[in-house]
VEXFI-143096 format. One record per residue (C-alpha): y, x negated, z; residue number from 1; residue in one letter. Coordinates in Angstrom, 2 decimals. Layout:
BEGIN
NODE      py      px      pz   i aa
NODE       Y       X       Z NUM  A
...
! end
This chain:
BEGIN
NODE      py      px      pz   i aa
NODE   28.27  -13.00  -22.99   1  M
NODE   28.00  -12.30  -19.27   2  E
NODE   28.21  -14.93  -16.56   3  N
NODE   24.55  -14.45  -15.68   4  K
NODE   23.53  -15.32  -19.26   5  T
NODE   25.66  -18.47  -19.16   6  I
NODE   24.19  -19.39  -15.78   7  A
NODE   20.60  -18.83  -16.98   8  R
NODE   21.25  -21.04  -20.01   9  T
NODE   22.66  -23.85  -17.87  10  L
NODE   19.77  -23.48  -15.41  11  R
NODE   17.25  -23.75  -18.23  12  L
NODE   19.01  -26.87  -19.52  13  L
NODE   18.85  -28.50  -16.08  14  S
NODE   15.14  -27.63  -15.74  15  Q
NODE   14.31  -29.07  -19.15  16  L
NODE   16.33  -32.22  -18.39  17  M
NODE   14.32  -32.64  -15.18  18  E
NODE   11.10  -31.98  -17.06  19  L
NODE   11.97  -34.79  -19.49  20  H
NODE   13.01  -37.10  -16.62  21  N
NODE   16.66  -37.48  -17.62  22  E
NODE   19.49  -38.81  -15.42  23  N
NODE   19.29  -37.21  -11.97  24  Q
NODE   23.06  -37.06  -11.48  25  F
NODE   23.48  -35.20  -14.77  26  K
NODE   20.67  -32.79  -13.88  27  I
NODE   22.29  -31.94  -10.53  28  K
NODE   25.68  -31.44  -12.20  29  S
NODE   24.27  -28.92  -14.70  30  V
NODE   22.25  -27.12  -12.01  31  A
NODE   25.33  -26.93   -9.75  32  N
NODE   27.41  -25.57  -12.64  33  A
NODE   24.80  -22.84  -13.22  34  A
NODE   25.06  -21.83   -9.56  35  F
NODE   28.87  -21.83   -9.63  36  K
NODE   29.11  -19.70  -12.81  37  V
NODE   26.63  -17.17  -11.43  38  D
NODE   28.77  -16.66   -8.31  39  K
NODE   32.18  -16.38  -10.03  40  L
NODE   34.12  -13.17   -9.21  41  P
NODE   35.51  -13.00  -12.77  42  Y
NODE   34.15  -13.29  -16.32  43  A
NODE   34.16  -16.67  -18.08  44  V
NODE   34.19  -14.96  -21.46  45  K
NODE   37.77  -14.78  -22.79  46  G
NODE   38.90  -17.96  -21.06  47  K
NODE   40.21  -20.92  -23.04  48  T
NODE   38.43  -24.27  -23.00  49  L
NODE   41.14  -25.64  -20.73  50  E
NODE   40.75  -22.74  -18.30  51  E
NODE   36.96  -23.14  -18.22  52  I
NODE   37.38  -26.84  -17.44  53  A
NODE   39.38  -25.89  -14.34  54  Q
NODE   36.48  -23.88  -12.87  55  I
NODE   35.12  -25.61   -9.77  56  D
NODE   31.92  -27.50  -10.53  57  G
NODE   32.17  -27.52  -14.33  58  L
NODE   34.40  -30.37  -15.42  59  G
NODE   35.10  -31.61  -18.92  60  K
NODE   31.54  -32.22  -20.16  61  S
NODE   29.90  -29.03  -18.91  62  I
NODE   32.90  -26.84  -19.77  63  S
NODE   32.53  -28.06  -23.35  64  A
NODE   28.90  -26.89  -23.36  65  K
NODE   29.92  -23.48  -21.97  66  V
NODE   32.68  -23.20  -24.60  67  W
NODE   30.14  -24.06  -27.32  68  E
NODE   27.78  -21.41  -25.98  69  L
NODE   30.53  -18.77  -25.97  70  L
NODE   31.73  -19.67  -29.47  71  E
NODE   28.36  -20.15  -31.24  72  T
NODE   25.80  -18.39  -29.05  73  G
NODE   23.85  -21.62  -28.61  74  S
NODE   24.11  -25.13  -27.19  75  M
NODE   23.21  -28.16  -29.33  76  A
NODE   21.92  -30.21  -26.40  77  E
NODE   19.70  -27.35  -25.27  78  L
NODE   18.33  -26.78  -28.76  79  Q
NODE   17.53  -30.46  -29.11  80  A
NODE   15.55  -30.59  -25.88  81  I
NODE   13.81  -27.29  -26.68  82  L
NODE   12.64  -28.81  -29.97  83  A
NODE   10.83  -31.49  -27.95  84  E
NODE    9.19  -29.00  -25.57  85  T
NODE    6.20  -26.76  -26.38  86  P
NODE    7.08  -23.07  -26.21  87  E
NODE    4.40  -22.47  -23.58  88  G
NODE    5.90  -25.11  -21.31  89  I
NODE    9.27  -23.37  -21.47  90  V
NODE    7.52  -20.11  -20.54  91  E
NODE    5.95  -21.83  -17.50  92  M
NODE    9.42  -22.55  -16.15  93  L
NODE    9.65  -18.82  -15.44  94  G
NODE    6.71  -18.93  -13.01  95  I
NODE    7.92  -18.89   -9.42  96  K
NODE    6.47  -21.57   -7.21  97  G
NODE    6.18  -24.37   -9.75  98  I
NODE    9.27  -26.30  -10.69  99  G
NODE    9.87  -28.86  -13.45 100  P
NODE    8.19  -31.71  -11.54 101  K
NODE    4.91  -29.83  -11.21 102  K
NODE    5.12  -28.57  -14.78 103  I
NODE    5.57  -32.16  -15.94 104  A
NODE    2.28  -33.03  -14.22 105  V
NODE    0.59  -29.98  -15.79 106  I
NODE    1.86  -30.95  -19.24 107  W
NODE    1.76  -34.75  -19.24 108  K
NODE   -1.20  -35.45  -16.95 109  D
NODE   -3.46  -32.45  -17.57 110  L
NODE   -2.60  -31.80  -21.22 111  G
NODE   -1.90  -28.09  -20.58 112  I
NODE    0.72  -26.54  -22.85 113  E
NODE    0.78  -22.80  -22.18 114  N
NODE    0.22  -20.23  -19.45 115  I
NODE   -3.19  -19.22  -20.81 116  G
NODE   -4.45  -22.79  -20.58 117  E
NODE   -2.95  -23.05  -17.09 118  L
NODE   -4.82  -19.92  -15.96 119  Y
NODE   -8.05  -21.29  -17.42 120  Y
NODE   -7.45  -24.60  -15.61 121  A
NODE   -7.01  -22.68  -12.33 122  C
NODE  -10.38  -21.03  -12.92 123  N
NODE  -11.89  -24.46  -13.56 124  E
NODE  -10.38  -25.76  -10.31 125  N
NODE   -8.63  -28.48  -12.25 126  R
NODE   -5.24  -28.25  -10.53 127  L
NODE   -6.30  -29.15   -7.00 128  I
NODE   -6.82  -32.81   -7.90 129  E
NODE   -3.46  -33.15   -9.66 130  A
NODE   -0.52  -34.84   -7.93 131  K
NODE    1.53  -32.40   -5.86 132  G
NODE   -1.00  -29.58   -6.03 133  F
NODE   -3.66  -28.19   -3.73 134  G
NODE   -6.01  -25.25   -3.43 135  L
NODE   -3.30  -22.97   -1.98 136  K
NODE   -0.83  -23.77   -4.78 137  T
NODE   -3.55  -23.28   -7.40 138  Q
NODE   -4.46  -19.85   -6.02 139  E
NODE   -0.80  -18.80   -5.85 140  E
NODE   -0.26  -19.81   -9.48 141  I
NODE   -3.39  -17.91  -10.51 142  K
NODE   -2.17  -14.73   -8.78 143  K
NODE    1.27  -14.98  -10.39 144  I
NODE   -0.26  -15.38  -13.84 145  I
NODE   -2.59  -12.43  -13.26 146  E
NODE    0.40  -10.32  -12.27 147  F
NODE    2.22  -11.43  -15.42 148  K
NODE   -0.80  -10.53  -17.57 149  M
NODE   -1.06   -7.13  -15.87 150  A
NODE    2.57   -6.42  -16.69 151  A
NODE    1.58   -6.51  -20.37 152  Q
NODE   -0.70   -3.51  -19.77 153  G
NODE   -3.80   -5.31  -21.01 154  K
NODE   -6.68   -6.58  -18.92 155  F
NODE   -9.83   -8.61  -19.40 156  L
NODE  -12.98   -6.52  -19.11 157  Y
NODE  -14.02   -8.63  -16.11 158  A
NODE  -10.73   -7.85  -14.35 159  Q
NODE  -11.43   -4.12  -14.55 160  T
NODE  -15.15   -4.05  -13.75 161  E
NODE  -14.95   -4.10   -9.95 162  S
NODE  -12.27   -1.41   -9.90 163  L
NODE  -14.21    0.84  -12.27 164  V
NODE  -17.45    0.46  -10.32 165  N
NODE  -15.71    1.29   -7.05 166  T
NODE  -13.80    4.21   -8.55 167  L
NODE  -16.94    5.63  -10.15 168  Y
NODE  -18.82    5.42   -6.83 169  A
NODE  -15.94    7.04   -4.93 170  D
NODE  -15.66    9.86   -7.46 171  L
NODE  -19.40   10.45   -7.42 172  A
NODE  -19.34   10.86   -3.63 173  V
NODE  -16.22   13.04   -3.77 174  W
NODE  -17.77   15.31   -6.41 175  L
NODE  -20.44   16.26   -3.88 176  N
NODE  -17.72   18.43   -2.30 177  T
NODE  -17.30   20.35   -5.56 178  V
NODE  -19.65   23.23   -6.35 179  S
NODE  -22.06   23.26   -9.29 180  G
NODE  -23.12   19.56   -9.27 181  E
NODE  -20.44   18.21  -11.68 182  P
NODE  -21.26   15.48  -14.21 183  L
NODE  -19.30   12.20  -14.32 184  L
NODE  -19.01    9.63  -17.10 185  G
NODE  -16.97    6.61  -18.21 186  I
NODE  -15.93    6.44  -21.85 187  G
NODE  -13.57    4.58  -24.14 188  G
NODE  -13.33    0.84  -24.71 189  D
NODE  -14.76    0.16  -21.27 190  Y
NODE  -18.04    1.89  -22.01 191  R
NODE  -18.23    0.04  -25.33 192  R
NODE  -17.69   -3.22  -23.39 193  C
NODE  -14.64   -4.29  -25.36 194  A
NODE  -13.24   -7.66  -24.33 195  E
NODE   -9.73   -6.25  -23.70 196  I
NODE   -9.13   -3.02  -21.78 197  I
NODE   -5.84   -1.10  -21.85 198  E
NODE   -6.97    2.04  -20.03 199  E
NODE  -10.00    3.56  -18.34 200  I
NODE  -11.14    6.97  -19.56 201  E
NODE  -13.17    9.14  -17.19 202  L
NODE  -14.77   12.52  -17.83 203  L
NODE  -15.91   15.21  -15.41 204  I
NODE  -17.90   18.24  -16.47 205  G
NODE  -17.69   21.12  -13.99 206  A
NODE  -18.74   24.77  -13.85 207  E
NODE  -15.61   25.90  -12.03 208  D
NODE  -12.64   24.18  -13.69 209  L
NODE  -10.09   25.92  -11.48 210  D
NODE  -11.74   24.57   -8.33 211  E
NODE  -11.90   21.02   -9.67 212  L
NODE   -8.33   21.07  -11.00 213  Q
NODE   -7.11   22.30   -7.65 214  E
NODE   -8.99   19.62   -5.71 215  K
NODE   -8.50   16.56   -7.97 216  I
NODE   -4.88   16.02   -6.95 217  T
NODE   -6.12   15.50   -3.39 218  A
NODE   -8.55   12.71   -4.39 219  F
NODE   -7.60   10.02   -1.84 220  A
NODE   -8.17    6.61   -3.50 221  P
NODE   -5.85    7.43   -6.43 222  L
NODE   -3.20   10.00   -7.23 223  T
NODE   -4.07   11.89  -10.42 224  F
NODE   -1.09   13.64  -12.00 225  E
NODE   -1.58   16.37  -14.66 226  P
NODE   -0.18   15.51  -18.10 227  Q
NODE    1.04   17.86  -20.82 228  T
NODE   -1.60   16.46  -23.18 229  E
NODE   -4.31   18.06  -21.04 230  G
NODE   -5.62   15.13  -19.03 231  Y
NODE   -4.82   13.62  -15.63 232  Y
NODE   -3.28   10.17  -15.24 233  L
NODE   -3.34    7.66  -12.37 234  A
NODE   -2.33    4.01  -11.99 235  D
NODE   -4.55    1.52  -10.19 236  S
NODE   -2.92   -0.75   -7.59 237  P
NODE   -2.61   -3.54  -10.19 238  F
NODE   -1.29   -1.38  -13.03 239  G
NODE   -4.36   -0.33  -15.02 240  L
NODE   -3.93    3.21  -16.35 241  K
NODE   -6.76    5.65  -15.64 242  I
NODE   -7.14    8.85  -17.64 243  K
NODE   -9.29   11.69  -16.36 244  L
NODE  -10.50   14.52  -18.59 245  Y
NODE  -12.01   17.71  -17.13 246  I
NODE  -14.25   19.92  -19.28 247  V
NODE  -16.79   22.68  -18.91 248  Q
NODE  -20.14   21.32  -17.75 249  K
NODE  -21.88   22.74  -20.85 250  A
NODE  -19.55   20.66  -23.06 251  D
NODE  -19.85   17.44  -21.05 252  F
NODE  -22.20   15.45  -23.32 253  Y
NODE  -20.38   16.35  -26.51 254  L
NODE  -17.06   15.26  -24.98 255  N
NODE  -18.58   12.13  -23.44 256  W
NODE  -19.91   11.19  -26.86 257  F
NODE  -16.50   11.80  -28.44 258  K
NODE  -14.75    9.84  -25.72 259  L
NODE  -17.03    6.82  -26.14 260  T
NODE  -17.43    5.96  -29.80 261  G
NODE  -15.21    4.60  -32.53 262  N
NODE  -13.71    7.58  -34.42 263  A
NODE  -15.65    6.78  -37.58 264  Q
NODE  -18.94    6.62  -35.69 265  H
NODE  -18.25    9.91  -33.88 266  V
NODE  -17.24   11.80  -37.03 267  N
NODE  -20.26   10.74  -39.08 268  I
NODE  -22.77   11.52  -36.30 269  V
NODE  -21.29   14.95  -35.56 270  L
NODE  -21.28   15.85  -39.25 271  E
NODE  -25.05   15.39  -39.07 272  L
NODE  -25.66   16.80  -35.58 273  A
NODE  -23.32   19.80  -35.48 274  G
NODE  -21.14   20.80  -32.56 275  T
NODE  -23.70   21.56  -29.89 276  G
NODE  -23.94   22.42  -27.10 277  P
NODE  -26.02   19.37  -26.21 278  F
NODE  -27.94   18.61  -23.03 279  T
NODE  -27.72   14.81  -23.49 280  S
NODE  -26.41   12.14  -25.84 281  E
NODE  -30.00   11.56  -26.92 282  N
NODE  -30.09   15.12  -28.21 283  E
NODE  -26.96   14.49  -30.30 284  I
NODE  -28.64   11.61  -32.11 285  Y
NODE  -31.93   13.49  -32.43 286  Q
NODE  -30.21   16.45  -34.10 287  K
NODE  -28.41   13.99  -36.39 288  A
NODE  -31.77   12.49  -37.38 289  G
NODE  -30.82    9.13  -35.91 290  L
NODE  -32.22    6.72  -33.37 291  A
NODE  -30.13    6.48  -30.21 292  F
NODE  -27.24    4.05  -30.62 293  V
NODE  -26.23    2.10  -27.51 294  E
NODE  -22.55    2.59  -26.57 295  P
NODE  -21.68   -1.07  -27.26 296  E
NODE  -22.68   -0.66  -30.92 297  L
NODE  -20.67    2.50  -31.65 298  R
NODE  -17.98    0.67  -33.63 299  E
NODE  -18.28    2.27  -37.08 300  G
NODE  -19.93   -0.76  -38.67 301  L
NODE  -23.52   -0.57  -39.96 302  N
NODE  -25.11    0.92  -36.84 303  E
NODE  -25.56    4.41  -38.31 304  I
NODE  -27.44    3.08  -41.33 305  Q
NODE  -29.66    1.03  -39.01 306  L
NODE  -30.20    4.14  -36.86 307  A
NODE  -31.28    6.11  -39.96 308  K
NODE  -33.80    3.40  -40.84 309  E
NODE  -34.88    2.99  -37.19 310  N
NODE  -33.91   -0.69  -37.41 311  K
NODE  -31.48   -0.93  -34.52 312  L
NODE  -31.86   -4.17  -32.52 313  P
NODE  -33.35   -4.11  -29.04 314  V
NODE  -30.27   -5.51  -27.32 315  L
NODE  -30.43   -8.43  -24.93 316  I
NODE  -30.16   -7.80  -21.18 317  T
NODE  -29.26   -9.95  -18.18 318  D
NODE  -32.95  -10.11  -17.25 319  A
NODE  -33.80  -11.79  -20.57 320  D
NODE  -31.95  -15.01  -19.68 321  L
NODE  -34.26  -17.80  -18.51 322  K
NODE  -31.73  -20.58  -18.06 323  G
NODE  -28.07  -21.52  -18.15 324  S
NODE  -26.66  -24.05  -20.60 325  L
NODE  -23.17  -25.64  -20.73 326  H
NODE  -22.16  -26.11  -17.10 327  N
NODE  -20.08  -28.68  -15.21 328  H
NODE  -20.48  -30.47  -11.91 329  S
NODE  -18.46  -32.86   -9.75 330  T
NODE  -19.43  -35.57  -12.24 331  W
NODE  -16.48  -34.29  -14.30 332  S
NODE  -14.23  -31.36  -13.31 333  D
NODE  -16.68  -29.07  -11.52 334  G
NODE  -16.41  -27.91   -7.91 335  V
NODE  -20.06  -28.26   -6.86 336  H
NODE  -22.46  -31.16   -7.09 337  T
NODE  -25.21  -31.34   -9.64 338  L
NODE  -27.82  -30.60   -6.97 339  E
NODE  -25.84  -27.61   -5.64 340  E
NODE  -25.57  -26.18   -9.15 341  M
NODE  -29.27  -26.69   -9.80 342  A
NODE  -30.45  -25.25   -6.49 343  V
NODE  -28.25  -22.18   -6.98 344  Y
NODE  -29.81  -21.56  -10.40 345  C
NODE  -33.30  -22.08   -9.05 346  K
NODE  -33.13  -20.20   -5.75 347  D
NODE  -30.38  -17.60   -6.17 348  N
NODE  -30.63  -16.75   -9.86 349  L
NODE  -34.38  -17.44  -10.26 350  K
NODE  -33.78  -19.31  -13.52 351  L
NODE  -36.13  -21.89  -15.00 352  E
NODE  -33.62  -24.53  -16.07 353  Y
NODE  -30.02  -25.71  -15.92 354  L
NODE  -28.29  -27.45  -18.80 355  G
NODE  -25.61  -29.72  -17.36 356  I
NODE  -22.81  -30.53  -19.79 357  C
NODE  -20.09  -32.48  -18.07 358  D
NODE  -17.12  -33.57  -20.15 359  H
NODE  -17.25  -36.62  -22.40 360  S
NODE  -15.06  -39.70  -22.06 361  R
NODE  -12.11  -38.46  -24.19 362  S
NODE  -11.54  -35.59  -21.73 363  A
NODE   -9.71  -37.94  -19.35 364  F
NODE   -7.91  -34.96  -17.78 365  Y
NODE  -11.32  -33.59  -16.72 366  A
NODE  -12.75  -36.89  -15.42 367  N
NODE  -14.92  -37.27  -18.52 368  G
NODE  -17.95  -39.54  -18.33 369  L
NODE  -17.88  -43.05  -19.78 370  N
NODE  -21.12  -44.65  -20.89 371  E
NODE  -21.89  -46.19  -17.50 372  Q
NODE  -21.43  -42.87  -15.69 373  R
NODE  -23.65  -41.12  -18.26 374  V
NODE  -26.43  -43.55  -17.34 375  Y
NODE  -25.84  -42.98  -13.62 376  A
NODE  -25.89  -39.19  -14.02 377  Q
NODE  -29.16  -39.37  -15.94 378  H
NODE  -30.71  -41.32  -13.06 379  Q
NODE  -29.64  -38.57  -10.63 380  E
NODE  -31.07  -35.92  -12.96 381  I
NODE  -34.43  -37.72  -13.08 382  D
NODE  -34.55  -37.82   -9.28 383  A
NODE  -33.58  -34.15   -8.93 384  L
NODE  -36.12  -33.08  -11.54 385  N
NODE  -38.85  -34.76   -9.49 386  A
NODE  -37.56  -33.01   -6.36 387  K
NODE  -37.02  -29.52   -7.84 388  L
NODE  -40.02  -29.26  -10.20 389  A
NODE  -41.05  -27.09  -11.97 390  P
NODE  -37.35  -26.21  -12.28 391  F
NODE  -35.69  -28.61  -14.70 392  R
NODE  -32.22  -29.97  -15.31 393  I
NODE  -31.65  -30.64  -19.00 394  L
NODE  -29.47  -33.65  -19.81 395  K
NODE  -26.56  -32.35  -21.81 396  G
NODE  -22.96  -33.29  -22.54 397  I
NODE  -19.93  -31.39  -23.74 398  E
NODE  -18.84  -33.91  -26.32 399  S
NODE  -15.28  -33.62  -27.57 400  D
NODE  -14.95  -33.12  -31.31 401  I
NODE  -12.35  -35.73  -32.22 402  L
NODE   -9.57  -35.16  -34.75 403  N
NODE  -11.69  -36.39  -37.65 404  D
NODE  -14.71  -34.28  -36.66 405  G
NODE  -16.73  -37.11  -35.16 406  S
NODE  -18.32  -36.84  -31.71 407  L
NODE  -17.15  -38.66  -28.63 408  D
NODE  -19.90  -41.30  -28.25 409  Y
NODE  -21.90  -43.71  -30.36 410  S
NODE  -25.28  -42.59  -31.67 411  D
NODE  -26.97  -44.84  -29.11 412  D
NODE  -25.44  -42.77  -26.30 413  I
NODE  -25.79  -39.38  -28.00 414  L
NODE  -29.53  -39.83  -28.48 415  K
NODE  -30.04  -40.15  -24.71 416  T
NODE  -29.14  -36.47  -24.16 417  F
NODE  -31.57  -33.57  -24.40 418  D
NODE  -28.84  -31.58  -26.15 419  F
NODE  -25.18  -31.87  -27.12 420  V
NODE  -22.53  -29.15  -26.98 421  V
NODE  -19.77  -30.14  -29.40 422  A
NODE  -16.37  -28.62  -28.58 423  S
NODE  -12.72  -28.96  -29.56 424  V
NODE  -10.31  -29.53  -26.66 425  H
NODE   -7.38  -31.30  -28.32 426  S
NODE   -5.09  -30.91  -31.33 427  N
NODE   -5.46  -27.14  -31.57 428  L
NODE   -2.69  -26.75  -34.16 429  R
NODE   -4.61  -27.66  -37.31 430  M
NODE   -4.38  -25.28  -40.25 431  D
NODE   -7.47  -23.33  -41.30 432  E
NODE   -8.63  -25.83  -43.89 433  E
NODE   -8.40  -28.85  -41.59 434  K
NODE   -9.81  -27.02  -38.55 435  A
NODE  -12.76  -25.77  -40.60 436  T
NODE  -13.46  -29.22  -42.05 437  A
NODE  -13.27  -30.73  -38.57 438  R
NODE  -15.86  -28.28  -37.20 439  L
NODE  -18.17  -28.64  -40.17 440  I
NODE  -18.23  -32.42  -39.86 441  K
NODE  -19.20  -32.05  -36.19 442  A
NODE  -21.85  -29.47  -37.09 443  I
NODE  -23.33  -31.86  -39.65 444  E
NODE  -23.70  -34.57  -37.01 445  N
NODE  -27.48  -34.75  -36.39 446  P
NODE  -26.93  -34.94  -32.63 447  F
NODE  -25.00  -31.65  -32.39 448  T
NODE  -27.16  -28.93  -30.83 449  T
NODE  -24.61  -26.24  -29.98 450  I
NODE  -21.11  -25.56  -31.29 451  L
NODE  -19.06  -24.79  -28.16 452  G
NODE  -16.33  -22.07  -27.97 453  H
NODE  -15.80  -22.24  -31.75 454  P
NODE  -12.13  -21.19  -31.93 455  T
NODE  -10.82  -22.32  -28.54 456  G
NODE   -9.23  -18.94  -27.92 457  R
NODE   -8.04  -17.74  -24.51 458  L
NODE   -7.84  -13.97  -24.47 459  L
NODE   -4.42  -12.44  -23.74 460  L
NODE   -2.77  -15.84  -23.87 461  S
NODE   -3.79  -18.10  -26.76 462  R
NODE   -5.10  -17.27  -30.19 463  K
NODE   -7.94  -19.42  -31.38 464  G
NODE   -7.24  -22.03  -34.01 465  Y
NODE   -7.78  -20.55  -37.47 466  P
NODE  -11.17  -21.22  -39.05 467  I
NODE  -13.13  -19.93  -42.01 468  D
NODE  -15.81  -18.18  -39.94 469  Y
NODE  -18.22  -17.72  -42.82 470  A
NODE  -18.12  -21.41  -43.81 471  K
NODE  -18.58  -22.55  -40.21 472  V
NODE  -21.49  -20.16  -39.63 473  I
NODE  -23.07  -21.14  -42.94 474  D
NODE  -22.84  -24.80  -41.93 475  A
NODE  -24.54  -24.00  -38.61 476  C
NODE  -27.32  -22.20  -40.48 477  A
NODE  -27.80  -25.14  -42.85 478  A
NODE  -27.89  -27.69  -40.03 479  N
NODE  -29.83  -25.62  -37.48 480  H
NODE  -26.93  -25.69  -35.00 481  V
NODE  -26.71  -23.00  -32.32 482  V
NODE  -23.38  -21.22  -31.80 483  I
NODE  -22.14  -20.62  -28.29 484  E
NODE  -21.01  -17.30  -26.93 485  I
NODE  -18.80  -18.78  -24.24 486  N
NODE  -19.25  -16.21  -21.51 487  A
NODE  -16.12  -17.04  -19.55 488  N
NODE  -14.22  -13.71  -19.63 489  P
NODE  -11.13  -15.55  -20.87 490  L
NODE  -12.98  -16.81  -23.93 491  R
NODE  -15.95  -14.68  -25.11 492  L
NODE  -15.96  -16.98  -28.11 493  D
NODE  -17.72  -16.64  -30.68 494  L
NODE  -15.99  -13.30  -31.30 495  D
NODE  -18.55  -10.46  -31.31 496  W
NODE  -17.33   -9.31  -34.75 497  R
NODE  -19.02  -12.39  -36.24 498  W
NODE  -22.28  -12.21  -34.31 499  H
NODE  -23.97  -10.04  -36.92 500  R
NODE  -23.14  -12.41  -39.74 501  Y
NODE  -24.48  -15.37  -37.75 502  A
NODE  -27.67  -13.51  -36.85 503  L
NODE  -28.21  -12.42  -40.46 504  E
NODE  -27.97  -16.10  -41.46 505  K
NODE  -30.67  -16.97  -38.92 506  G
NODE  -28.32  -18.78  -36.52 507  V
NODE  -29.31  -18.73  -32.86 508  L
NODE  -26.62  -17.86  -30.31 509  L
NODE  -26.48  -19.15  -26.74 510  S
NODE  -24.84  -17.28  -23.85 511  I
NODE  -23.17  -20.11  -21.95 512  N
NODE  -21.08  -19.53  -18.82 513  P
NODE  -19.18  -22.84  -18.99 514  D
NODE  -19.51  -22.71  -15.21 515  A
NODE  -17.43  -25.13  -13.14 516  H
NODE  -18.72  -23.78   -9.82 517  R
NODE  -21.77  -21.84   -8.63 518  K
NODE  -20.01  -18.49   -8.92 519  E
NODE  -19.30  -19.22  -12.58 520  G
NODE  -22.96  -18.67  -13.51 521  F
NODE  -22.40  -14.95  -13.05 522  H
NODE  -20.11  -14.96  -16.11 523  D
NODE  -23.31  -14.91  -18.19 524  M
NODE  -23.23  -11.16  -17.49 525  H
NODE  -20.07  -10.84  -19.63 526  Y
NODE  -21.64  -12.98  -22.33 527  G
NODE  -24.60  -10.59  -22.39 528  V
NODE  -22.29   -7.58  -22.74 529  L
NODE  -20.37   -9.11  -25.63 530  I
NODE  -23.63  -10.31  -27.20 531  G
NODE  -24.88   -6.73  -27.08 532  R
NODE  -21.75   -5.64  -28.96 533  K
NODE  -22.66   -8.15  -31.63 534  G
NODE  -26.25   -6.89  -31.88 535  G
NODE  -27.88   -9.87  -30.15 536  L
NODE  -31.55   -9.68  -29.18 537  T
NODE  -33.42  -11.87  -26.70 538  A
NODE  -35.37  -13.72  -29.37 539  K
NODE  -32.11  -14.71  -31.09 540  Q
NODE  -30.60  -16.19  -27.90 541  C
NODE  -31.39  -19.83  -27.09 542  L
NODE  -31.20  -19.53  -23.30 543  N
NODE  -33.59  -16.59  -23.27 544  S
NODE  -36.25  -19.11  -24.28 545  F
NODE  -38.66  -20.12  -21.54 546  S
NODE  -38.48  -23.70  -20.25 547  L
NODE  -41.53  -24.58  -22.32 548  Q
NODE  -40.07  -23.05  -25.49 549  D
NODE  -36.60  -24.55  -25.12 550  I
NODE  -38.08  -27.98  -24.35 551  T
NODE  -40.09  -27.76  -27.56 552  Q
NODE  -37.06  -26.48  -29.51 553  Y
NODE  -34.81  -29.31  -28.31 554  L
NODE  -37.54  -31.86  -28.92 555  G
NODE  -37.93  -30.69  -32.50 556  N
NODE  -34.15  -30.80  -32.98 557  K
NODE  -34.04  -34.43  -31.84 558  K
! end
């Protein structure tokens, strides 16, 4: 065991002791010992206990811990304190810029227990109000976490979109310098709008391959290097890998099709269509005797059978959305006032309504509304509705689903809302049976309108709590409860793989941005993309209803 390992272990012990507010003198002694061991000009390993005790800054107590570490590979005191500390909190200690004191606030005051939740809280602007934090610290933490996520080689779709759009535009302009009017396309998981992207796959079809291959290495925004596998590879500034394939122009559409779809989808279609050449992707499907399948649906599920029967859904688009449900304001943990949120929806997004759903009273960490503040907010909504008509603010609440499945207000309060989004925010460690029972009880509550982010997942950082999807969806169908597609790129929950089942059961879905600031409304775009993957149509989406239709729907529900 090297000195640096011993020093890291002692440093971790001192950080955890500080996190748990232990004796300050003891904390400083352990931290000082870590520093001393790290700077020693000789190895501690091989020394006797007595010799270790003579090292400056260690002393009898700490030398005994070091001896225990050398002899057993662990330290009882460290293991004991680790057992009392969530794994995600320990991981946070590795983030530069936030020490144990700040992490204690994050854990104890904000109820955040892992890096994924911390990143989500940064997006919600929740850190700036916490003791010892500010906007600058919050933004620094967010950047560090994004860098850490990028190091894993996986990215949220939303993190890649701006880069891909810029790169595509730059390549399109650059290709004007190449003879023969080359064709350009994006394929792979990105074109299918997958929620997680590991690489971007680009395709160029050119008449003169030699010319293009000679020129591509001089493309200025990125450096494309030829690979032995036959493609070119470049890295974006933040680590996203970009593959570029170059083919004959006559073979472009066949290769674009191959590069886009799930392997099963591609193989079945080409068995029916032949090998081309093809002048478009439409021609491939026509020759296969199939209706055109949108890229998002090419996942090897039932889309080919639907294409044979001409029963493919007309997928929802951004333009189909008439309002935004599940949003937060300064009444709880939002950044903008209720009026600012409403005016932005009305004037900038040209929507017909805003569903405000600030947090309920149990969400103390998010300034949840008690009964008196609910009444006060409703008075403000009434005044704003008179001012902004015909635009309308719908009175909603994001009610916590408590441990036993009940909602976070009495029936007398719940009935004052136009709609209720019921969501789990606490005790995320239930097993599948208990988590499912908890959700179903909430779904069966007559005041529940929408089941919010059903599994609580945070992509790339926290798995959702385990649930029996079929039972939960069946319960929503039986109780006429809408299921949310939480459009925040970190969530995209309900998972698109269960959209079809929900739609087949007659369950409405709702594309909700969970916006905590005006800019957050634009996340509905990502909800639309993931809804399209699940086969969602406008008529099956609650917030594509007009104001008149949704008012009638919510009235009937009540």
